[in-house]
C-alpha positions as CSV (number, residue, x, y, z in Angstrom):
1,M,-88.4,-85.1,3.0
2,R,-89.4,-87.5,5.8
3,K,-88.0,-87.2,9.3
4,T,-86.4,-90.3,10.7
5,T,-88.3,-91.9,13.5
6,E,-86.9,-92.2,17.0
7,R,-86.1,-95.7,18.1
8,E,-86.0,-97.6,21.3
9,D,-82.6,-98.3,22.7
10,T,-83.6,-101.7,23.9
11,I,-82.3,-103.3,20.7
12,Q,-78.6,-103.4,19.9
13,T,-77.8,-100.5,17.6
14,L,-75.7,-101.4,14.5
15,C,-75.2,-97.9,13.1
16,V,-75.6,-94.3,14.3
17,N,-75.7,-91.0,12.3
18,R,-73.1,-88.3,12.4
19,T,-75.0,-86.2,15.0
20,E,-75.3,-89.1,17.5
21,L,-71.7,-90.2,17.3
22,P,-70.1,-87.3,19.3
23,K,-72.7,-87.8,22.0
24,L,-71.7,-91.5,22.3
25,L,-68.0,-90.8,22.3
26,G,-68.0,-87.6,24.4
27,C,-66.0,-85.6,21.9
28,G,-66.6,-83.0,19.2
29,Q,-67.9,-83.5,15.7
30,A,-64.6,-83.1,14.0
31,T,-62.9,-85.7,16.2
32,A,-65.9,-88.1,15.8
33,D,-65.7,-87.7,12.0
34,R,-61.9,-88.3,12.0
35,L,-62.2,-91.5,14.1
36,S,-65.0,-92.9,11.9
37,I,-63.0,-92.2,8.7
38,D,-59.8,-93.7,10.2
39,A,-61.7,-96.8,11.3
40,G,-63.3,-97.2,7.9
41,A,-66.7,-97.3,9.6
42,R,-68.6,-94.8,7.4
43,I,-71.4,-95.9,5.2
44,K,-72.9,-93.4,2.7
45,I,-76.5,-94.0,1.5
46,G,-77.3,-91.1,-0.8
47,K,-76.7,-88.0,1.3
48,R,-77.0,-89.9,4.6
49,V,-73.9,-90.9,6.5
50,L,-74.0,-93.8,9.0
51,I,-71.3,-95.1,11.2
52,K,-70.9,-98.8,11.9
53,L,-70.4,-99.1,15.7
54,D,-68.8,-102.6,15.6
55,K,-66.0,-101.4,13.3
56,L,-65.5,-98.2,15.3
57,N,-65.3,-100.1,18.6
58,S,-62.7,-102.6,17.3
59,Y,-60.7,-99.6,15.9
60,L,-60.8,-97.9,19.3
61,E,-59.7,-101.1,21.0
62,T,-56.6,-101.3,18.7
63,I,-55.5,-97.7,19.2
64,A,-56.1,-97.9,23.0
65,E,-53.5,-100.6,23.5
């Protein structure tokens, strides 16, 4: 199995994986998972789960109002 390569943060990130999301949000893994599911931002590719940040951001904006 190949390890994913680290990327530069100079480009705009479209998606993050499940382990990066809690670090971005400043919350726990369970809360991050629940938010991504509620937002409909999860993408499954095989066993890999990615979260679309634009969908998650728009969902967070709607619940913050």
